[in-house]
C-alpha positions in Angstrom: 129.7 14.8 256.4 130.7 18.0 256.0 130.0 19.2 259.2 132.3 15.4 260.9 134.6 16.3 258.6 134.8 20.7 260.1 134.4 19.1 263.3 137.5 16.3 263.1 139.3 19.5 261.4 138.3 21.8 264.1 139.9 19.2 267.0 143.1 18.0 264.9 144.3 21.6 264.5 145.3 22.9 267.7 147.6 20.1 267.6 149.8 21.3 265.2 152.7 22.1 264.5 153.7 19.4 267.2 151.6 17.2 268.4 153.0 16.3 272.0 151.6 12.8 273.1 148.9 13.8 275.9 147.7 16.4 273.6 147.1 13.7 271.3 145.2 11.4 274.0 143.2 14.0 275.4 142.1 15.5 271.1 141.1 11.1 270.8 137.7 11.3 272.2 136.7 14.1 270.2 138.5 12.8 266.8 136.5 9.3 267.0 133.0 10.9 267.5 134.0 13.3 264.4 134.7 10.1 262.3 132.1 8.1 264.0 129.5 10.4 262.6 131.3 10.9 259.3 131.3 6.8 258.7 127.4 7.2 259.7 126.7 10.2 257.0 128.9 8.1 254.8 127.0 5.4 254.8 123.4 7.1 254.1 125.3 8.9 251.3 126.4 5.5 249.8 122.9 4.6 250.4 120.9 6.8 248.4 119.9 7.2 245.1 118.8 10.6 243.8 116.9 10.4 240.2 118.6 14.0 239.2 121.6 12.0 237.0 123.7 14.7 237.4 123.1 14.8 241.2 123.3 11.5 241.6 126.7 11.2 239.8 127.7 13.8 242.1 126.4 11.6 244.9 128.2 8.9 243.5 131.4 10.7 243.7 131.5 12.3 246.6 130.4 8.5 248.0 133.5 6.9 246.8 135.9 10.1 247.9 134.5 9.6 251.3 135.9 6.8 252.0 140.0 7.4 251.5 138.3 10.3 254.1 137.4 8.1 256.4 140.5 6.3 256.7 142.7 8.2 256.8 140.5 9.5 260.3 140.8 5.9 261.5 144.9 6.5 260.9 144.7 9.9 262.7 142.4 8.5 265.4 145.1 5.4 266.0 148.0 7.3 266.0 145.9 9.7 268.8 144.8 7.1 270.9 149.1 5.4 270.8 150.0 9.1 272.1 152.2 8.8 268.4 153.0 12.3 267.2 154.7 10.8 264.0 152.8 8.7 262.9 149.5 11.8 263.8 151.6 13.9 262.1 151.5 11.6 259.0 148.0 10.6 259.8 146.8 14.2 259.1 148.8 14.8 256.0 146.8 12.1 254.5 144.0 13.2 256.0 144.7 17.0 254.5 144.8 15.2 250.8 141.9 13.1 251.4 139.6 16.2 252.4 140.7 17.9 249.3 139.7 15.4 247.3 136.5 14.7 249.2 136.0 18.4 248.4 137.1 18.3 244.9 134.6 15.3 244.0 131.2 17.4 245.3 132.0 20.3 242.6 129.8 20.1 240.1 131.5 18.8 236.7 
């Protein structure tokens, strides 16, 4: 999942600070591809079970945090496909917040 999130972030980064509709639409396929790969990884993570209880708790936290990250990615992709710069900016902010939470969920407790 981390690689897909990095790829999504990398596709999003050149669009800031002000995304133009054409550039958003051009970036949409790469954003969608990274989002789809993240979804597959999140599904695998959610389905997995680990014997080590400490690692299982960490897996559960990361799996739970993956859902909001995927939802944020969906909003970014939708805005990019529509060429809606205002919505893309708002969605990118939500994505950044969700990724911060996803990273924090992976830290050992």
